[in-house]
N, C-alpha and C positions, 0 to 999 in steps of 0.2 A: 517521461515520458509526453504522447504523444496525447491532444485534447482527443475526445470522442467526436468522431464525426453527425453531426445534427441530421437527421433526415425525419423531411416533411412531408407524412404519410398518409394514408388510411388505406384499410386493410381492405383492397382490390386485387385484381390478376396483378395490375402492375404496381403495386406496392410493392405485392409479395417476390415480387424477382427482387429487389433492391433486399430487403429485411431475411432474401435465403445467403446473395451474396454476403450479406456482413456478416451472419452467420456462418458458413461457407468458411469463410477469411478467417473468423477469429476478430473481426475490428471490432473495436470501444463504438456503438454510437448511442444515441439523446435522438430517443422518437417523440416529435413535432405532431401532435394530431393536426389534422388539417380535415374535418369535419366536410365532407362535400355537399350532404343534403342540408346545414346550415349555414352555409356562402360562404365555410371561411376561405377557398380559393379566390375570394375576389378581393382578400382584403390586399390593403397596398405594401404591405408589407413583404408578402407572400407575393406581390407579382414582383418582384424587384428581384427573387429570385427563381420565380418561373414565372413568364410572362405569359406566356399560354393556358394562364391559372386552370393548371393540373399538375396532378402529384402522378408521383415522386419528385420530390428536387434532394437533393443535397447541399449541405455546406460543409466544407472542409477546411477549418483554420489552417490545416499542416499542407495546403497544396504544393504546387510544384515552384522551387526555389524557397521554401520555405514558409508561401502566401497566401493567406486567405485564397477559396474556391469555388463558386458555385458553382450548380451544373443541373439543368432540367431536362426533362425527357429520358425514358429510364432505361432504353439504349446507349445510349450515353451518357448516363451513370454510373453501366456494367463493363462498358471499356475503358473509363476511366479507373474504378474500381479492380480492374482484374491489370492494368497496367501499374498501377499505384503497390499492387502486392505480388506483382508477378504468377499468380495461378489462377486457372481456368478462363485465360487466355493469350493462347500461345502465342510469340512471339514473332517463327520462324515463316517464314511468309504465306509459304502455301496452306501452314496448316493455318492460318490467322486467317487466307483468307475463306477459309473451311467453316471456321465458325460464326465469321464476318457475314458469311454469304445466308446462312439459316437464322442467327441474331435476326436481319434486315428483310428477313422471307417474314417470322415474326411478328415483327414492327408494324409491315405495309398488308400482311394478308393475316395470319390468322387473331390475331390480337381484335383488328377492325371487326373483319366479318361473324367475330362472336360475340362482341361487341353487341353489332345490329342483331344477331339473332337473339342474344337476350332484351334488347329491348324491346322487340317487337314480339315475344314472346311472352314476357314478363310485364315490363315496362308502362310500353302501348295503352291508351286509352280510348282508342278506336283497332276496334278489328282490322288486321291489312294481311287476309289467307297469302296472297300474292307475296308479302314481304314474310313471313314466316317462315313458305315454302322456300324462297329466293335464298334466303341466309342461312337456314339449315340446311341445304343441299349443296350451300361452299363448303361450310363448316363439314359436313361429312365427305366434300369433297378435298379438303387440307388437311382432312386426318387420314385417309386413304393414303393425302402424298407421304406423311410421317410414317406411315406402317409400312410403303416398301422402301422408305429409306432405312429402317431399322430391320429389314429381314436379315440384315447378312453382320450389323453388325452393333452395339451397344449401346451408344449412344449417336445424338446428331449427325455430329464433326469430329472425331476421333475421339479422344478422352474424352471425359464428362465435363462441360464448361459452360459460361454464359449464356452461351444458346439453348442447352436445356431449361435451363433454370428461368430463362424469357418465356420459352413455349409451357412450360410445366402449369402454373396458375393458370392457363387460357383454356389448358386439358380437363383439370379439378373438377370444373361445375360443367363437365360435357353433358349430366340426365337437361341443363336448363338449354342447351344446345338442342334439344330433342334425339338426341345421340345416344347410344349405348355401348361402352366402351370394347367391349366383349367380341365386337362386330372388327376389329382391329386388332389382331391377337398380340402383332408383334408391338403395337402402340403400347395392348396393355401392360407386357410386360414392362418396355420403358418406366413407363406412369408408377407401376406399384413397386421398382429401384427404386426409383428418384422421392414415391412415399415413403419409402425404409427409411430415407436418411436422418439422422438425427438433425442436420442444421435444417435440412428444409420443414423438417415436424415444428424444430422453433420461430422459422420463418416466417409457417404461415401461422402459426400461431397468434404471433404479433397482433394486441388486438383486434382478439375473435371478438371478443366480448362487445366491442362495439358496433360488429357490424348488424344490419335493415336488412329485414327482409323486403323480397320485391314489395309486396304486394302494401307492406307501410309506406314504400314512396309512391308507389301507385295511388293511394288512399290518401295519399296529403296533398292537399291545392299549394299550399307553399314552397314543399319540397318538390314537388314534380315541377314547377317554374322554375329553379333553381338551377335541377337537373339539366329539365328536358326546355325549358323554354328560352325568352333575352331575357334572362337577368342581366347578363354583364351590360347590355346595351342601357337597361332601365337604372345601372346604378352611375 
């Protein structure tokens, strides 16, 4: 029996991508919590696995050739797990490209823009009406892209795939982005279908009790500096 995969994780949209995939694939895994509010992402041992000091990351002792491998960046982890299991990441070249383009769209667009919307709407200590409007409107544009894509299909790239898993966590907190999902009916149908999947429910439940409210992080000077200041240089 293979050893469980070690998952370095905190319950955020990027973390959920990996717990959902692990649950969908039925893989055994051990959760190693990385408390980003306490600065654990800067611990030297974690940096050997994730040099960009961001979670999630994984260590699979049964990697290619039976040798251990560590992987950071959520998109790369999803691709690795898809190749490892042969699930949710098609191997036929055209189908694979379909999945990859929507995965990279999330990594380069939806996630960063939604993250900025969250920051300026809920975490920034100085009000910036321009930034709030800029990023919330861009999130709305990206929701529109998904809504049009889903007009004639159930999932983003053929069958249910890692592209859908990657996007789900960033749609889940839609109100924090200043949006209403009812304004995007095709996207809402997709979102409700994914939310009903048992593996998705299990994935987003991992560590839920550890999540902190935005106001807790905004009002805590040390935590705010760790998350949004120059804590890494200070270390």
